[in-house]
OpenMM code with the backbone's topology and positions (N, CA, C; nanometers):
from openmm import Vec3, app, unit

residues = "MET PRO VAL ARG VAL GLN GLN GLU ASP PHE ASP LEU SER SER GLU VAL ALA GLN LEU ARG ALA GLY ASP ALA ARG VAL GLY ALA VAL ALA ALA PHE VAL GLY LEU VAL ARG ASP MET ASN GLU GLY ALA GLY VAL SER GLU MET ALA LEU GLU HIS TYR PRO GLY MET THR GLU LYS ALA LEU GLU ALA ILE VAL ALA GLU ALA ARG GLY ARG TRP ASP LEU PHE ASP ALA LEU VAL VAL HIS ARG VAL GLY THR LEU GLN PRO GLN ASP GLN ILE VAL LEU VAL ALA VAL THR SER ALA HIS ARG GLY GLU ALA PHE ALA ALA CYS GLU PHE ILE MET ASP TYR LEU LYS THR ARG ALA PRO PHE TRP LYS ARG GLU VAL THR PRO ALA GLY ALA ARG TRP VAL ASP ALA ARG GLU SER ASP GLU GLY ALA ALA ALA ARG TRP ALA ARG".split()
positions = [
    Vec3(3.8730, 0.0551, -0.8451),
    Vec3(3.7603, -0.0025, -0.9181),
    Vec3(3.7452, -0.1493, -0.8802),
    Vec3(3.6278, -0.1895, -0.8353),
    Vec3(3.6113, -0.3274, -0.7900),
    Vec3(3.5995, -0.4295, -0.9031),
    Vec3(3.5878, -0.3825, -1.0286),
    Vec3(3.5658, -0.4722, -1.1417),
    Vec3(3.6551, -0.4313, -1.2577),
    Vec3(3.7226, -0.5320, -1.3165),
    Vec3(3.8001, -0.5077, -1.4394),
    Vec3(3.7768, -0.6222, -1.5358),
    Vec3(3.7532, -0.5897, -1.6616),
    Vec3(3.7471, -0.6882, -1.7688),
    Vec3(3.8625, -0.6529, -1.8610),
    Vec3(3.9514, -0.7503, -1.8845),
    Vec3(4.0757, -0.7194, -1.9554),
    Vec3(4.1284, -0.8418, -2.0279),
    Vec3(4.2145, -0.8180, -2.1262),
    Vec3(4.2808, -0.9279, -2.1957),
    Vec3(4.4058, -0.9725, -2.1211),
    Vec3(4.4696, -0.8813, -2.0511),
    Vec3(4.5959, -0.9097, -1.9846),
    Vec3(4.5766, -1.0041, -1.8660),
    Vec3(4.6806, -1.0825, -1.8398),
    Vec3(4.6809, -1.1687, -1.7230),
    Vec3(4.6893, -1.0825, -1.5973),
    Vec3(4.6665, -1.1419, -1.4829),
    Vec3(4.6752, -1.0721, -1.3548),
    Vec3(4.7668, -1.1512, -1.2628),
    Vec3(4.8195, -1.0814, -1.1628),
    Vec3(4.9062, -1.1438, -1.0638),
    Vec3(4.8301, -1.1510, -0.9320),
    Vec3(4.7987, -1.2728, -0.8884),
    Vec3(4.7194, -1.2931, -0.7679),
    Vec3(4.7791, -1.2214, -0.6477),
    Vec3(4.9067, -1.2389, -0.6255),
    Vec3(4.9722, -1.1794, -0.5092),
    Vec3(4.9614, -1.0270, -0.5110),
    Vec3(4.9877, -0.9668, -0.6247),
    Vec3(4.9796, -0.8202, -0.6352),
    Vec3(4.8375, -0.7698, -0.6148),
    Vec3(4.7417, -0.8396, -0.6740),
    Vec3(4.6018, -0.7970, -0.6629),
    Vec3(4.5549, -0.8036, -0.5174),
    Vec3(4.5868, -0.9123, -0.4488),
    Vec3(4.5456, -0.9261, -0.3085),
    Vec3(4.6184, -0.8240, -0.2214),
    Vec3(4.7462, -0.8017, -0.2475),
    Vec3(4.8218, -0.7023, -0.1697),
    Vec3(4.7593, -0.5642, -0.1838),
    Vec3(4.7191, -0.5262, -0.3058),
    Vec3(4.6550, -0.3965, -0.3268),
    Vec3(4.5194, -0.3896, -0.2582),
    Vec3(4.4462, -0.5013, -0.2617),
    Vec3(4.3113, -0.5038, -0.2049),
    Vec3(4.3137, -0.4790, -0.0544),
    Vec3(4.4137, -0.5328, 0.0138),
    Vec3(4.4179, -0.5207, 0.1601),
    Vec3(4.5148, -0.4141, 0.2096),
    Vec3(4.5833, -0.3478, 0.1217),
    Vec3(4.6880, -0.2519, 0.1582),
    Vec3(4.6378, -0.1458, 0.2556),
    Vec3(4.7074, -0.1360, 0.3679),
    Vec3(4.6836, -0.0285, 0.4627),
    Vec3(4.5563, -0.0389, 0.5426),
    Vec3(4.4826, -0.1482, 0.5319),
    Vec3(4.3579, -0.1605, 0.6054),
    Vec3(4.3771, -0.2592, 0.7205),
    Vec3(4.4052, -0.2078, 0.8388),
    Vec3(4.4341, -0.2913, 0.9555),
    Vec3(4.3102, -0.3619, 1.0092),
    Vec3(4.1910, -0.3259, 0.9590),
    Vec3(4.0685, -0.3942, 1.0014),
    Vec3(4.0581, -0.5339, 0.9420),
    Vec3(4.1278, -0.5562, 0.8300),
    Vec3(4.1145, -0.6824, 0.7568),
    Vec3(4.1673, -0.7981, 0.8409),
    Vec3(4.0785, -0.8939, 0.8654),
    Vec3(4.1165, -1.0153, 0.9358),
    Vec3(4.1081, -1.1372, 0.8467),
    Vec3(4.0490, -1.1189, 0.7272),
    Vec3(4.0322, -1.2316, 0.6357),
    Vec3(4.0345, -1.1835, 0.4914),
    Vec3(4.1016, -1.2611, 0.4102),
    Vec3(4.0996, -1.2427, 0.2649),
    Vec3(4.0624, -1.3779, 0.2058),
    Vec3(3.9586, -1.3790, 0.1230),
    Vec3(3.9225, -1.5007, 0.0493),
    Vec3(3.9352, -1.4693, -0.0981),
    Vec3(3.9966, -1.5616, -0.1713),
    Vec3(4.0168, -1.5399, -0.3148),
    Vec3(3.9923, -1.6690, -0.3909),
    Vec3(3.9419, -1.6544, -0.5116),
    Vec3(3.9215, -1.7656, -0.6033),
    Vec3(3.9831, -1.7278, -0.7369),
    Vec3(4.0585, -1.8188, -0.7954),
    Vec3(4.1139, -1.8007, -0.9293),
    Vec3(4.0639, -1.9146, -1.0161),
    Vec3(3.9956, -1.8821, -1.1255),
    Vec3(3.9496, -1.9818, -1.2215),
    Vec3(4.0490, -1.9939, -1.3350),
    Vec3(4.0706, -2.1176, -1.3800),
    Vec3(4.1687, -2.1473, -1.4849),
    Vec3(4.1021, -2.2169, -1.6034),
    Vec3(4.1637, -2.2065, -1.7207),
    Vec3(4.1179, -2.2796, -1.8390),
    Vec3(4.1598, -2.4251, -1.8230),
    Vec3(4.0622, -2.5150, -1.8356),
    Vec3(4.0915, -2.6585, -1.8310),
    Vec3(4.1256, -2.7083, -1.9719),
    Vec3(4.1985, -2.8196, -1.9773),
    Vec3(4.2328, -2.8781, -2.1069),
    Vec3(4.1316, -2.9827, -2.1510),
    Vec3(4.0237, -2.9994, -2.0727),
    Vec3(3.9210, -3.0987, -2.1030),
    Vec3(3.7870, -3.0439, -2.0588),
    Vec3(3.6838, -3.0607, -2.1413),
    Vec3(3.5490, -3.0205, -2.1030),
    Vec3(3.4497, -3.1082, -2.1774),
    Vec3(3.3538, -3.1601, -2.1040),
    Vec3(3.2495, -3.2448, -2.1608),
    Vec3(3.3082, -3.3586, -2.2449),
    Vec3(3.4156, -3.4189, -2.1944),
    Vec3(3.4749, -3.5349, -2.2591),
    Vec3(3.5626, -3.5074, -2.3791),
    Vec3(3.5891, -3.3818, -2.4089),
    Vec3(3.6726, -3.3478, -2.5250),
    Vec3(3.7909, -3.2622, -2.4815),
    Vec3(3.9036, -3.2823, -2.5471),
    Vec3(4.0193, -3.1983, -2.5219),
    Vec3(3.9928, -3.0563, -2.5683),
    Vec3(4.0459, -2.9611, -2.4954),
    Vec3(4.0299, -2.8194, -2.5296),
    Vec3(4.1694, -2.7622, -2.5527),
    Vec3(4.1912, -2.7086, -2.6742),
    Vec3(4.3219, -2.6503, -2.7052),
    Vec3(4.3256, -2.5000, -2.6821),
    Vec3(4.2081, -2.4360, -2.6866),
    Vec3(4.1989, -2.2940, -2.6530),
    Vec3(4.0547, -2.2566, -2.6272),
    Vec3(4.0373, -2.1451, -2.5590),
    Vec3(3.9045, -2.0930, -2.5324),
    Vec3(3.9054, -1.9434, -2.5619),
    Vec3(3.8025, -1.8987, -2.6300),
    Vec3(3.7863, -1.7561, -2.6569),
    Vec3(3.6682, -1.7058, -2.5751),
    Vec3(3.6902, -1.5986, -2.5007),
    Vec3(3.5848, -1.5369, -2.4207),
    Vec3(3.5500, -1.4020, -2.4810),
    Vec3(3.4208, -1.3820, -2.5024),
    Vec3(3.3707, -1.2556, -2.5538),
    Vec3(3.2779, -1.1948, -2.4499),
    Vec3(3.2612, -1.0639, -2.4588),
    Vec3(3.1695, -0.9955, -2.3674),
    Vec3(3.1124, -0.8736, -2.4371),
    Vec3(3.0150, -0.8129, -2.3722),
    Vec3(2.9544, -0.6910, -2.4227),
    Vec3(3.0082, -0.5769, -2.3374),
    Vec3(3.1073, -0.4999, -2.3887),
    Vec3(3.1690, -0.3936, -2.3075),
    Vec3(3.0639, -0.2965, -2.2520),
    Vec3(3.0833, -0.2601, -2.1299),
    Vec3(2.9895, -0.1707, -2.0619),
    Vec3(2.8829, -0.2505, -1.9891),
    Vec3(2.8123, -0.3357, -2.0593),
    Vec3(2.7094, -0.4182, -1.9978),
    Vec3(2.7718, -0.5188, -1.9009),
    Vec3(2.8820, -0.5783, -1.9400),
    Vec3(2.9473, -0.6786, -1.8563),
    Vec3(2.9957, -0.6164, -1.7258),
    Vec3(3.0624, -0.5032, -1.7354),
    Vec3(3.1123, -0.4368, -1.6152),
    Vec3(2.9977, -0.3985, -1.5216),
    Vec3(2.8884, -0.3483, -1.5779),
    Vec3(2.7733, -0.3112, -1.4945),
    Vec3(2.7144, -0.4334, -1.4243),
    Vec3(2.7074, -0.5456, -1.4931),
    Vec3(2.6553, -0.6681, -1.4324),
    Vec3(2.7467, -0.7140, -1.3186),
    Vec3(2.8768, -0.7089, -1.3403),
    Vec3(2.9713, -0.7487, -1.2358),
    Vec3(2.9659, -0.6528, -1.1170),
    Vec3(2.9548, -0.5240, -1.1435),
    Vec3(2.9441, -0.4260, -1.0356),
    Vec3(2.8180, -0.4493, -0.9526),
    Vec3(2.7086, -0.4865, -1.0181),
    Vec3(2.5840, -0.5144, -0.9467),
    Vec3(2.5991, -0.6377, -0.8574),
    Vec3(2.6703, -0.7379, -0.9045),
    Vec3(2.6944, -0.8584, -0.8242),
    Vec3(2.7774, -0.8235, -0.7007),
    Vec3(2.8828, -0.7447, -0.7199),
    Vec3(2.9669, -0.7029, -0.6065),
    Vec3(2.8842, -0.6196, -0.5082),
    Vec3(2.8012, -0.5294, -0.5598),
    Vec3(2.7168, -0.4468, -0.4726),
    Vec3(2.6203, -0.5343, -0.3926),
    Vec3(2.5654, -0.6379, -0.4542),
    Vec3(2.4755, -0.7268, -0.3822),
    Vec3(2.5502, -0.8019, -0.2716),
    Vec3(2.6717, -0.8459, -0.3009),
    Vec3(2.7526, -0.9134, -0.1984),
    Vec3(2.7804, -0.8190, -0.0821),
    Vec3(2.8116, -0.6939, -0.1123),
    Vec3(2.8372, -0.5961, -0.0062),
    Vec3(2.7132, -0.5751, 0.0809),
    Vec3(2.5959, -0.5861, 0.0191),
    Vec3(2.4723, -0.5713, 0.0944),
    Vec3(2.4401, -0.6907, 0.1825),
    Vec3(2.4925, -0.8066, 0.1478),
    Vec3(2.4637, -0.9290, 0.2235),
    Vec3(2.5654, -0.9567, 0.3342),
    Vec3(2.6906, -0.9174, 0.3117),
    Vec3(2.7966, -0.9469, 0.4081),
    Vec3(2.8718, -0.8189, 0.4418),
    Vec3(2.9330, -0.8171, 0.5577),
    Vec3(3.0102, -0.7023, 0.6037),
    Vec3(3.1507, -0.7123, 0.5436),
    Vec3(3.1666, -0.6557, 0.4267),
    Vec3(3.2938, -0.6615, 0.3547),
    Vec3(3.3633, -0.5266, 0.3616),
    Vec3(3.4950, -0.5315, 0.3623),
    Vec3(3.5725, -0.4084, 0.3532),
    Vec3(3.5991, -0.3732, 0.2077),
    Vec3(3.6279, -0.4755, 0.1276),
    Vec3(3.6566, -0.4506, -0.0139),
    Vec3(3.6303, -0.5772, -0.0931),
    Vec3(3.6180, -0.5604, -0.2235),
    Vec3(3.5965, -0.6740, -0.3139),
    Vec3(3.6561, -0.6398, -0.4494),
    Vec3(3.6976, -0.7427, -0.5201),
    Vec3(3.7590, -0.7258, -0.6518),
    Vec3(3.7190, -0.8413, -0.7416),
    Vec3(3.6838, -0.8087, -0.8669),
    Vec3(3.6624, -0.9084, -0.9709),
    Vec3(3.7463, -0.8671, -1.0910),
    Vec3(3.8320, -0.9574, -1.1359),
    Vec3(3.9084, -0.9376, -1.2593),
    Vec3(3.8720, -1.0538, -1.3502),
    Vec3(3.8187, -1.0242, -1.4682),
    Vec3(3.7799, -1.1294, -1.5622),
    Vec3(3.8481, -1.1027, -1.6957),
    Vec3(3.9122, -1.2053, -1.7462),
    Vec3(3.9821, -1.1915, -1.8739),
    Vec3(3.8914, -1.2252, -1.9914),
    Vec3(3.9195, -1.1639, -2.1042),
    Vec3(3.8529, -1.1933, -2.2303),
    Vec3(3.9602, -1.2131, -2.3358),
    Vec3(3.9185, -1.2614, -2.4513),
    Vec3(4.0135, -1.2886, -2.5587),
    Vec3(4.0418, -1.4373, -2.5671),
    Vec3(4.1492, -1.4719, -2.6363),
    Vec3(4.1853, -1.6117, -2.6553),
    Vec3(4.2804, -1.6570, -2.5453),
    Vec3(4.2413, -1.7657, -2.4776),
    Vec3(4.3181, -1.8188, -2.3659),
    Vec3(4.3533, -1.9649, -2.3919),
    Vec3(4.4606, -2.0089, -2.3295),
    Vec3(4.5096, -2.1459, -2.3446),
    Vec3(4.4843, -2.2235, -2.2147),
    Vec3(4.4848, -2.3576, -2.2216),
    Vec3(4.4739, -2.4354, -2.0981),
    Vec3(4.5786, -2.3905, -1.9958),
    Vec3(4.5357, -2.3833, -1.8714),
    Vec3(4.6109, -2.3399, -1.7550),
    Vec3(4.6203, -2.1879, -1.7411),
    Vec3(4.5717, -2.1111, -1.8397),
    Vec3(4.5673, -1.9654, -1.8243),
    Vec3(4.4636, -1.9290, -1.7183),
    Vec3(4.4892, -1.8217, -1.6472),
    Vec3(4.3928, -1.7693, -1.5509),
    Vec3(4.2810, -1.6979, -1.6266),
    Vec3(4.1574, -1.7217, -1.5829),
    Vec3(4.0413, -1.6562, -1.6445),
    Vec3(3.9856, -1.5479, -1.5540),
    Vec3(3.9672, -1.5821, -1.4256),
    Vec3(3.8939, -1.4932, -1.3367),
    Vec3(3.9553, -1.4942, -1.1969),
    Vec3(3.9496, -1.3780, -1.1348),
    Vec3(3.9871, -1.3622, -0.9946),
    Vec3(3.8711, -1.2955, -0.9224),
    Vec3(3.8307, -1.3555, -0.8122),
    Vec3(3.7363, -1.2937, -0.7196),
    Vec3(3.8069, -1.2911, -0.5849),
    Vec3(3.8152, -1.1737, -0.5245),
    Vec3(3.8797, -1.1608, -0.3935),
    Vec3(3.7994, -1.0635, -0.3081),
    Vec3(3.7868, -1.0962, -0.1802),
    Vec3(3.7150, -1.0098, -0.0866),
    Vec3(3.7918, -1.0009, 0.0442),
    Vec3(3.7724, -0.8886, 0.1130),
    Vec3(3.8296, -0.8715, 0.2466),
    Vec3(3.7168, -0.8427, 0.3445),
    Vec3(3.7345, -0.8937, 0.4669),
    Vec3(3.6387, -0.8690, 0.5739),
    Vec3(3.7107, -0.8889, 0.7067),
    Vec3(3.6368, -0.8727, 0.8144),
    Vec3(3.6961, -0.8935, 0.9462),
    Vec3(3.7110, -1.0419, 0.9786),
    Vec3(3.6192, -1.1232, 0.9235),
    Vec3(3.6151, -1.2644, 0.9611),
    Vec3(3.6061, -1.3551, 0.8388),
    Vec3(3.6590, -1.4769, 0.8513),
    Vec3(3.6679, -1.5699, 0.7387),
    Vec3(3.5321, -1.6149, 0.6862),
    Vec3(3.4352, -1.6341, 0.7731),
    Vec3(3.3050, -1.6826, 0.7290),
    Vec3(3.2413, -1.5907, 0.6271),
    Vec3(3.2433, -1.4621, 0.6565),
    Vec3(3.1868, -1.3654, 0.5630),
    Vec3(3.2685, -1.3578, 0.4352),
    Vec3(3.4012, -1.3648, 0.4474),
    Vec3(3.4865, -1.3585, 0.3289),
    Vec3(3.4624, -1.4781, 0.2376),
    Vec3(3.4585, -1.5996, 0.2964),
    Vec3(3.4338, -1.7193, 0.2157),
    Vec3(3.2979, -1.7123, 0.1471),
    Vec3(3.1943, -1.6794, 0.2228),
    Vec3(3.0588, -1.6759, 0.1675),
    Vec3(3.0466, -1.5727, 0.0560),
    Vec3(3.0985, -1.4540, 0.0778),
    Vec3(3.0884, -1.3490, -0.0238),
    Vec3(3.1657, -1.3856, -0.1496),
    Vec3(3.2824, -1.4440, -0.1332),
    Vec3(3.3628, -1.4841, -0.2490),
    Vec3(3.2877, -1.5893, -0.3316),
    Vec3(3.2313, -1.6867, -0.2640),
    Vec3(3.1573, -1.7923, -0.3331),
    Vec3(3.0316, -1.7367, -0.4004),
    Vec3(2.9607, -1.6495, -0.3311),
    Vec3(2.8418, -1.5859, -0.3882),
    Vec3(2.8763, -1.5102, -0.5162),
    Vec3(2.9798, -1.4278, -0.5106),
    Vec3(3.0182, -1.3490, -0.6281),
    Vec3(3.0510, -1.4413, -0.7447),
    Vec3(3.1258, -1.5470, -0.7196),
    Vec3(3.1619, -1.6381, -0.8275),
    Vec3(3.0389, -1.7097, -0.8823),
    Vec3(2.9496, -1.7570, -0.7950),
    Vec3(2.8280, -1.8257, -0.8406),
    Vec3(2.7418, -1.7337, -0.9259),
    Vec3(2.7255, -1.6098, -0.8843),
    Vec3(2.6437, -1.5171, -0.9617),
    Vec3(2.7144, -1.4738, -1.0896),
    Vec3(2.8454, -1.4590, -1.0837),
    Vec3(2.9214, -1.4247, -1.2042),
    Vec3(2.8981, -1.5312, -1.3118),
    Vec3(2.9029, -1.6591, -1.2739),
    Vec3(2.8870, -1.7682, -1.3697),
    Vec3(2.7488, -1.7696, -1.4344),
    Vec3(2.6470, -1.7162, -1.3671),
    Vec3(2.5101, -1.7265, -1.4179),
    Vec3(2.4503, -1.5940, -1.4634),
    Vec3(2.5072, -1.4814, -1.4203),
    Vec3(2.4446, -1.3521, -1.4497),
    Vec3(2.5296, -1.2558, -1.5316),
    Vec3(2.6566, -1.2834, -1.5452),
    Vec3(2.7426, -1.1910, -1.6199),
    Vec3(2.7433, -1.2303, -1.7678),
    Vec3(2.7306, -1.1326, -1.8566),
    Vec3(2.7233, -1.1628, -2.0004),
    Vec3(2.8601, -1.1898, -2.0637),
    Vec3(2.9032, -1.3145, -2.0514),
    Vec3(3.0232, -1.3631, -2.1188),
    Vec3(2.9818, -1.4777, -2.2093),
    Vec3(3.0513, -1.4913, -2.3221),
    Vec3(3.0284, -1.6021, -2.4140),
    Vec3(3.1608, -1.6732, -2.4342),
    Vec3(3.1569, -1.8079, -2.4214),
    Vec3(3.2785, -1.8881, -2.4304),
    Vec3(3.2701, -1.9809, -2.5512),
    Vec3(3.3790, -1.9846, -2.6258),
    Vec3(3.3903, -2.0759, -2.7395),
    Vec3(3.5183, -2.1554, -2.7218),
    Vec3(3.5043, -2.2882, -2.7222),
    Vec3(3.6191, -2.3759, -2.7062),
    Vec3(3.6595, -2.4348, -2.8408),
    Vec3(3.7883, -2.4580, -2.8563),
    Vec3(3.8394, -2.5286, -2.9733),
    Vec3(3.8771, -2.6687, -2.9275),
    Vec3(3.8147, -2.7682, -2.9913),
    Vec3(3.8381, -2.9091, -2.9592),
    Vec3(3.8850, -2.9807, -3.0860),
    Vec3(3.9274, -3.1067, -3.0751),
    Vec3(3.9669, -3.1802, -3.1961),
    Vec3(3.8544, -3.1895, -3.2997),
    Vec3(3.7282, -3.1835, -3.2546),
    Vec3(3.6139, -3.1897, -3.3469),
    Vec3(3.5765, -3.0529, -3.4033),
    Vec3(3.6452, -2.9473, -3.3610),
    Vec3(3.6148, -2.8125, -3.4072),
    Vec3(3.5753, -2.7209, -3.2931),
    Vec3(3.5361, -2.6005, -3.3291),
    Vec3(3.4982, -2.5007, -3.2286),
    Vec3(3.3525, -2.5209, -3.1887),
    Vec3(3.3240, -2.4912, -3.0610),
    Vec3(3.1871, -2.5014, -3.0101),
    Vec3(3.1651, -2.3976, -2.9012),
    Vec3(3.0416, -2.3472, -2.8958),
    Vec3(3.0029, -2.2552, -2.7898),
    Vec3(2.9709, -2.3355, -2.6647),
    Vec3(3.0071, -2.2813, -2.5496),
    Vec3(2.9850, -2.3489, -2.4222),
    Vec3(2.8557, -2.2974, -2.3616),
    Vec3(2.7637, -2.3894, -2.3350),
    Vec3(2.6367, -2.3540, -2.2728),
    Vec3(2.6520, -2.3455, -2.1218),
    Vec3(2.5607, -2.2736, -2.0592),
    Vec3(2.5591, -2.2660, -1.9132),
    Vec3(2.5318, -2.4050, -1.8570),
    Vec3(2.5916, -2.4343, -1.7432),
    Vec3(2.5740, -2.5647, -1.6785),
    Vec3(2.4610, -2.5588, -1.5777),
    Vec3(2.3872, -2.6682, -1.5680),
    Vec3(2.2823, -2.6772, -1.4667),
    Vec3(2.3412, -2.6668, -1.3269),
    Vec3(2.4616, -2.7202, -1.3076),
    Vec3(2.5239, -2.7143, -1.1758),
    Vec3(2.5540, -2.5701, -1.1349),
    Vec3(2.5878, -2.4839, -1.2324),
    Vec3(2.6106, -2.3427, -1.2018),
    Vec3(2.4800, -2.2753, -1.1599),
    Vec3(2.3722, -2.3081, -1.2295),
    Vec3(2.2418, -2.2520, -1.1939),
    Vec3(2.2005, -2.2967, -1.0541),
    Vec3(2.2255, -2.4223, -1.0228),
    Vec3(2.1939, -2.4743, -0.8893),
    Vec3(2.2748, -2.4064, -0.7805),
    Vec3(2.4017, -2.3822, -0.8088),
    Vec3(2.4876, -2.3146, -0.7119),
    Vec3(2.4371, -2.1729, -0.6847),
    Vec3(2.3972, -2.1026, -0.7895),
    Vec3(2.3466, -1.9660, -0.7726),
    Vec3(2.2111, -1.9644, -0.7022),
    Vec3(2.1288, -2.0647, -0.7296),
    Vec3(1.9932, -2.0688, -0.6720),
    Vec3(1.9954, -2.0777, -0.5201),
    Vec3(2.0986, -2.1355, -0.4634),
    Vec3(2.1018, -2.1488, -0.3173),
    Vec3(2.1127, -2.0151, -0.2460),
    Vec3(2.1526, -1.9094, -0.3193),
    Vec3(2.1664, -1.7770, -0.2596),
    Vec3(2.0376, -1.6950, -0.2679),
    Vec3(1.9348, -1.7499, -0.3344),
    Vec3(1.8092, -1.6756, -0.3504),
    Vec3(1.7492, -1.6422, -0.2149),
    Vec3(1.6936, -1.5247, -0.2066),
    Vec3(1.6310, -1.4817, -0.0804),
    Vec3(1.4827, -1.4944, -0.0879),
] * unit.nanometer
topology = app.Topology()
chain = topology.addChain("A")
for resn in residues:
    res = topology.addResidue(resn, chain)
    for name in ("N", "CA", "C"):
        topology.addAtom(name, app.Element.getBySymbol(name[0]), res)
């Protein structure tokens, strides 16, 4: 399954090893791991809660992966996104792709992450010294995704 939404942490090394296992065509693996920061918008963050709409979220992520496969010559792709309550330095998301060449792997990995940030239905709530707050989408994320428009 190219997409998983889960509360459990993931192991980068194991996930990448499984993704490329037994495929001698693979010449490149590109991976991105997103982490919880301890600071956002000038305030300390003690925890972050991620919510999603089960079923809808997975379908949105699968559509993003399918679009990446249509744009680049990929052998495989994986998205693992965590939900629930996370602490600073916890892993949130893994995007990994395999291809014959690094250029396609890098581009597809970045595309998937940019679209995930703007098109996948996740809701984030941070706990700061001033209380809990919902995190709005960033203009910079929208700009990053817009560059992939055809």
